[in-house]
N, C-alpha and C positions, 0 to 999 in steps of 0.2 A: 848706256843708262842715261836718261835725261834728268837734268837737275833743275830745280826751281829755286831761284834766289829770292828770298823774302826779306825786305827791310822793314823794321817796325820802329816807330818812334811815337812820342807824344805823352799825354798825361790823361789819366782817367780820374774823375771826381764823382762822388755820389752824395746825394743829400740824405741825411738821416732824420728820423722823426724829431729828434731834439735839436735839429738844425746845426749840429756840429758837422762841418764838412769833413769827409774822409777822402783823402787823396792819395793815390798810389802812383808813383812815377814808374813808367815802363821803360823799355829800351830806348836809349838815346840814338841819335843819328849814327849811321855808319855800321850798325850791327847787322851782319848778314847771316842767314841760316841756309844751309844746303839740305835739300830733301832728296831722298832717293826715288827710285822708280815708282814706289807706292805712295809717295807724298808724305812719308813718315820720317820724322826726325828720330834717329836711333836713340838719342839721349832722352827722349820724351816718354818712352814706353812705361817705365815704372812710375816716374814722375819727372822731376827736374833735377838739375845738378844741385849739389849742396851749396846754397847761397845764404849769406847772412842777411835776412830781411829785417829791416828796422822800422818799427812804427813808433813815431814820437808821441808825446803825451796827447791823449784825446780827451780833453777836459772841457768844461764849459768856458774856461778862459782861453783855451787854445784849441781850435778845431782843426788846425793844420797838421797834416801828416805827410812826411816826406822821407826821402832816403838819398844818400849820396852815391849809393851803388846802383848799378844797372841790374835789373831783375828780369827773370825769364817769364814769369807769369804772376798774375795778381794774387797776392796773399797766399802763396803756396804752403801747403802743409809740410813741404819738405823742410822748411825752417824748423818746424817742430820736431821732425824726425832727427834732424841734425843736432839740435840743441839738447834734446832729452836723452839721446842715445837709446831710445826705447825700441825703435823699429828700423834697425839697420839691415844691411844685407839685401837690398833691392836688386833683383836680377835684371840685367839689361835685356832688352828685347832681342830675341834671336832674329836672324836674317829672314826677311819675308821673300818668298818665292812666288812667281806667277803660278796661278792655279792651272792644272791641266784641264782639257776640254770636258772630260768626264765629270770632274767636280763642278765646273762652271755650269754644266748642263743640269746637274742635280740641284744646284743652288737656284737656278732659274725656275726649275720645276717647283721647288718649295715656295718661291716668291709668288707663283701663280695661285697658291693656296694660303697666302699670308693673312687672309681674313678668317681663317678657320681657327676655332678655339684650341684645337689640339696641336697647333703649330709647335714643333720641337725646336726651340731656340738653341739648345745645346748642339744638336745635329747641324743646324744652320751655321753656327759659329765655326764648327769644324770644317764644313764645306767651303766656307769663305776664308779659311786660314786665319781665324781670329779677327776678322773684319766684319762681323755681323752687324754692328751698329751703323757703320758707314754704308754698307751695301743696302741695308734695310731702309735707311733714311733717303738715299738716292732714289730707290724704287718708289717709296711712298710720296716723296715730293713730286715725282713724275706722275704717279697714278692720280693724285689729287689736283693736278694741274697747277701746282704752286710755282713751278719754275717759270711757266709762261705768264701766269697772272702777275707775278711780282718782278718779271723781267730779270731773273737772277742769272748771274754769270756762272756757268757750270764749273769752271776751274776754281773760282772763288768759293762756290758752294761746297765742292768736294774738299777743298782745303779746310774749310771751317768744320765739316763733319769729321775729318781726320783729327783736327785739333781737339774736338770734344771727346772723341774716342780715346785718344792718347792721354787725355788728362784724367782718365779713370785709372785706378791702380790695379793692375792685373794680379798682384799678389793677394788682394782681398778675396777671400772665398766667396763672399756674397756681393758686396758693394763694388762691382766692377762693370766693365762695359757690356758684358753679357746681360747683367741685370737691367742695364739701361735699355738694351735692345728688346728685352722681354717686356718691359714696361711700355716701350714705344709700340710694339706689336699689339699689346692689349689696348692701348689708347686708340690705335687704328680701328680695332674691333668696336670699341665704344662709340667712336665718332660716326660709325655706320648705323648705329641704332636709329630707327626711323623717328622716334620722338625727338631726338636731338639733331639728326642729320638734316631734317627738313628746314631747319632754321640757321644752320651754320654758314658763316661767311668764309671766304678764303683766309682771311686774317685769323678767324677762330681756329681753323684747321691747322694753319702754320704754327700758331701759338701752342696749341695742344701737343703737336708733334715735337716741337723744339723743347718745350718744358719737360715732356716725358724723357727725351733723349739726354737732357742736361741736368735733370733734377738732383742727381747725386754726384755730380762731377767733382773730382779731387777729394772724394770721401776718404778719410784716413783709416777706416776700419775700426774706429772706436766711436762711442756715442757721446752725446753732449755732456752728461754728468762726468765722464772721464776727463773731458777737456776742462771743465770747470774746476774739478778738484786737483788737477795738475797745473792749474793757473796758466793755461794756454793763452797766448796773446789774442787769439780770435775770441775767446770767451770774454775777455776784457773789452775788446773792440765792440762787440755786439751786446755787451752788458748782460751776458748769460741768457739772452732771449733768442730762440731759434738760431743758435750759433751756426750749426752746420748748414741749415737751409739758407741763411743769409750768405754764407760763404759760397755755396753752390750758385746762387743767383749772381753775386758780384763777379765770380769767376766766369760765368757764362757771358755776362755783359762785356767783360774784358776781352773775351775771345771774339765776340760779335764785332766789337769796335776794331780790334786788331786785324781781323780778316777783311773788314770793310765790305762785308756781304750786303749790308743794307745802306751803304753810303750814297747810293743813287736815289734813295727815297727822301721825301721832305723831312726836315728835322723833327717836326712835330709828330710825324708818323713813327719814326724810329724811337722817339722818346716814349710814345704810348706803348710801343711793342716792348721796350725794356721794362716799363713799369708793370705791364700785364704779365710778363714773364716772371717778374718778382712775386707778384700776387699768387700766381699758380704754384711756383716752387715753394714759397713759404707755406702754402696750404698743406704740404706734405708733412709738416711737423706733427708727429704723433701726439704731442702734448695738446694740440688744438682739435683733437678728434671729437670731443663732446661738443665743442663750439659749432662745428660744422654739422654734426648729427642733429643737434637741437634746431638749428636753422632749417635744415632740410626737412625734418619732421613737421615743422611749422608750415612750410610752404606746401607740403603734400596734404596735410590735414586741412589747410585753408583753401587748397586748390587755387593758389594765387600766383603760380609761376607763369610768367609771360615771356616765352622765349623769343618773341619779337623784340624784346628789350635787351639791349647789350649787356646790362648789368646782370640780369637773370641768366643769360647765356654764359657769361663769364663764371658765375657761381656754379653752374652745372659742369663747366669745364674743370673747375677746381674739384668737384666731387668725382668726376670721371678720372682725373689724375690720381686722386687719393685711392680710388678703387684699383686702378692699374698698378699703383705702387705696392699694394698688399694683396694682389690677386693670386699669389702662389698657391694658397690653400684651395683655390677654386679651379686649379688645373687638374688634368688627369693625374692619377696617383703616381705614375712613374716620374713625371716632371715635378709634381708637388713635393714628393719625398726628397728629390735631389736639392731643391731650394731650401727645404726645411733643414736638412743636414748642413748645408752650406752656411746658412745664417747662424745656426747654433755653433758651428765651428768658429765663426768670427766672434761670437760672444765668448766662447771658451778661450780664445786667444787673448781677448781683452782681460779676462779673469786671470790668466796666467801672468800677464804683465803686471796687473795689480798686485798679485801675490808676490811676484818677484821683487817689486819695489815697495813692499810692505804697505800697500794701500788697501782700504776696505774693498772687498770684492763686490762688484755691482750685482744687482738682481739679475738672474738668468745667466750669469757668467761663470758660475761655479760648476765645473764639469762633474764633480763628485756628488752634487746634490740636484742640479737642474738637468733633467734628462730631456732629450729631444721630444718624446711623446708628451711629457707634462708641459713643456714650453709651448708646443704647438696647440694643445687642447685649450690652454688658457688664451692664447693669441686668437684662436678661432672663435672662442666663446665671447670674449669681451671686446674684441676689436673688429674682426672680419665679419662675423654674422650680422651684427646690427647695421653695419654700413651697406652690405650687399642686399640685405632684405629691403632697405629703403631704396636702393638703386633699382631693384626689381619692381618695386612699387612705382617708381618714376617711369620706368620704361614700359610699364603695362604688362609685366611678366612675359617678355619676349622669349623666344626659344633660347637665345644666348643667356639671358638672366636665369632662366630655369635650369639650363645646363650647368651654369656656374654654381648655383645653390645645391644642385644634386651632387656635384663633385665635392663640394664643401662638406656635405653631410656624410658622404661615404668616406672621405679622407679622415674626418673627425672620428668616425666609428673605427677605422683601422688604427688610428693612434690610440684610441681607448683600449682596443684589443691588445696592442703592444704593451701599453702601460700595465694592463692586468697581468700579462705574461711576465713582465719584469718583476712585479710585486710578488708573483707566485714562484719565481725562480730562486735559485740559491743566492744568498746574500754575498757569496764569495765572488760573484760576477760583478764587474764594474757596471756603472749606470750611465754609460755614455749615450744610450738611446739609439745607437746605430742599428739599422734594420739588417738582419742577416738574410742570406738567400733562403734558408729553410723557413724563417719567420715570414718572409714575404710570400713564399709559395703557399704557406698555410693561410695567410690573409686572403690571397687571391682565390683560394678554394672556398673560404668561408663567405666571401662577399664578391659577387660578380658586378663589376662596374656597369 
């Protein structure tokens, strides 16, 4: 088994809007890590070792933040897990084994159809032994010619992809590396839409894929209101504004710099990439949904989008990433249903934590009141439909856009049917909203996709 020794050192600093410097000291000299045959550090799988991260006062009088301890990763949520005792019991990654030729062949066959909207990311993740994000990214960077264009070192590129994948928490039902791979595959499909593809530069494509892959990195499985009401240190650091998205961005930049993937590029180029990655990832904040919808509607109504202009292209990349992030209701029913149940399970887990620690249960997190069908119908009606209708208007109602809207309407009708059945059924049954085999068979008989 070959090993790769990696030494990391240095300091990362970020500028904030209020000009308070935020600085996180990373590993000092002499810290070596050993990776196995897959390039994966075994301790990284769930997250990081329990380390006491310390952020000093971040006020207008003192913008300096430091630590006397060496840390494994930028602002890890593992500090929160350790300090609050809320989310313990992280299971270490099982040993990874080389895939046999049959599985490799099936994975390669799936990659040949990676541009199809019915791509089954769950099957692909099984075929790649849990390495769907790394495998997909390597393939897409090659397909889009990014490795050659940016003269990227393959070993360094693979190491960076592994770092990103391993910084997702596999114990999260929804916000895990499979979700990141699913969003990345969707982004690939959107980047191929003629209205957009005809104007995209290699930099645009790389930014779109990187942002999709890393947009939820190190997600703790709870939402921003939970972090705020539990007084999490990141909520204070980012002043309760786009807390998770800011953390995802800063973590991504930390890994980019640590891996030195772009170290051979001019400094001004890497700085621009870092800032644009931030702009893309921050756009996924659901609280900014109306802001982007209003702006997109204005552009479409006025017909003033000029994709030759870098700013307009970047805006449409933001819209594409927002679509990719919430595209689950637009997938085929079998895939969409799995994602719906996963995200609701994550909501319910948060609700259980809130109940356990006598906190007010957040909206959509009460398993006894908030059913999967009701949550999904509301999500589709108020969030997904308005965005994807505008996206279809932008693309000119391409086959992909029409396909997504058709799936969205059918899936919504199925959830409505399930909700009606729940209301009609005995009140003695719980209201978890899980779809039984008989219910799904009835649905499939009632509505042919």
